[in-house]
C-alpha positions as CSV (number, residue, x, y, z in Angstrom):
1,N,0.0,0.0,0.0
2,I,2.7,2.4,1.0
3,K,4.7,1.4,-2.1
4,L,1.6,2.1,-4.3
5,L,1.1,5.4,-2.5
6,N,4.7,6.4,-3.2
7,Q,4.3,5.5,-6.8
8,V,1.1,7.6,-7.1
9,H,3.0,10.5,-5.5
10,A,5.9,10.0,-7.9
11,I,3.5,9.9,-10.9
12,Q,1.7,13.0,-9.5
13,D,5.0,14.8,-9.1
14,R,5.9,14.0,-12.7
15,L,2.5,15.0,-13.9
16,D,2.8,18.3,-12.0
17,S,6.3,18.9,-13.6
18,K,4.9,18.1,-17.1
19,Q,2.0,20.5,-16.5
20,E,4.4,23.2,-15.4
21,D,6.5,22.6,-18.5
22,S,3.4,22.7,-20.7
23,R,2.3,26.0,-19.1
24,E,5.8,27.5,-19.7
25,L,5.7,26.3,-23.3
26,R,2.2,27.8,-23.8
27,E,3.5,31.2,-22.4
28,Q,6.5,31.0,-24.8
29,L,4.2,30.2,-27.6
30,Q,2.0,33.2,-26.8
31,E,5.0,35.5,-26.6
32,S,6.3,34.1,-29.9
33,Q,2.9,34.7,-31.5
34,V,2.9,38.3,-30.2
35,H,6.4,38.8,-31.8
36,L,5.2,37.1,-35.0
37,D,2.2,39.4,-35.2
38,S,4.3,42.4,-34.6
39,N,6.8,41.3,-37.3
40,Q,4.0,40.6,-39.7
41,E,2.7,44.1,-39.1
42,D,6.1,45.6,-39.6
43,S,6.6,43.6,-42.8
44,K,3.2,44.8,-44.1
45,K,4.3,48.5,-43.4
46,L,7.6,47.9,-45.1
47,R,6.0,46.4,-48.1
48,V,3.8,49.5,-48.4
49,Q,6.8,51.7,-48.1
50,L,8.7,49.7,-50.7
51,Q,5.8,50.0,-53.1
52,E,5.6,53.8,-52.5
53,S,9.4,54.1,-53.0
54,Q,9.1,52.1,-56.2
55,V,6.4,54.4,-57.5
56,L,8.6,57.4,-56.7
57,L,11.6,55.7,-58.3
58,D,9.7,55.0,-61.5
59,S,8.4,58.6,-61.6
60,N,12.0,59.9,-61.1
61,Q,13.3,57.6,-63.8
62,E,10.7,58.9,-66.2
63,E,11.5,62.5,-65.3
64,N,15.2,61.8,-65.7
65,K,14.5,60.3,-69.2
66,K,12.6,63.4,-70.2
67,L,15.4,65.7,-68.8
68,R,18.0,63.7,-70.7
69,E,16.1,64.1,-73.9
70,K,15.8,67.9,-73.3
71,L,19.5,68.1,-72.6
72,Q,20.3,66.2,-75.8
73,D,18.0,68.6,-77.7
74,S,19.7,71.6,-76.1
75,Q,23.1,70.2,-76.8
76,A,22.2,69.7,-80.5
77,R,20.9,73.3,-80.7
78,L,24.1,74.6,-78.9
79,D,26.3,72.6,-81.4
80,A,24.3,74.2,-84.3
81,K,24.8,77.7,-82.8
82,Q,28.5,77.1,-82.3
83,E,28.8,76.0,-86.0
84,D,26.9,79.2,-87.0
85,V,29.2,81.3,-84.8
86,A,32.3,79.6,-86.4
87,K,31.0,80.4,-89.9
88,L,30.3,84.0,-88.9
89,R,33.7,84.4,-87.4
90,G,35.2,83.1,-90.7
91,Q,33.1,85.6,-92.6
92,L,34.1,88.4,-90.2
93,Q,37.8,87.5,-90.7
94,D,37.3,87.5,-94.5
95,S,35.5,90.8,-94.3
96,Q,38.2,92.2,-92.0
97,A,40.9,91.1,-94.5
98,R,39.0,92.7,-97.4
99,L,38.6,95.9,-95.3
100,D,42.3,95.9,-94.4
101,S,43.1,95.4,-98.1
102,K,40.8,98.2,-99.2
103,Q,42.2,100.5,-96.5
104,E,45.7,99.8,-97.7
105,E,44.6,100.4,-101.2
106,S,43.0,103.7,-100.2
107,R,46.2,104.8,-98.4
108,K,48.2,104.1,-101.5
109,L,45.8,106.0,-103.7
110,R,45.8,109.0,-101.2
111,G,49.6,108.8,-101.3
112,Q,49.6,108.9,-105.1
113,L,47.1,111.8,-105.1
114,Q,49.2,113.8,-102.7
115,D,52.2,113.2,-104.9
């Protein structure tokens, strides 16, 4: 009888220990679930931020593309203007050379007239 009673107490002690372990595991599970829920909420917010950032990035890339096109157009116009300026400089130099020649001719003629 005493031996049986001791076995019952030993079984009861093991059962109490297992129940305590089970309670601790349930508490850990609940804490893990809270962390998981928090992490899922953070992930959801980050996904939204990522989508918003992607929209902004796409918009910026489109704007950059348009600005690059404008820059290329401006560069082409500038190149054309520089060519025009180079031609006009050439014409100016030719005109200046002709003017210098005419002035030299006029000086000679004045010199001949004075003689």
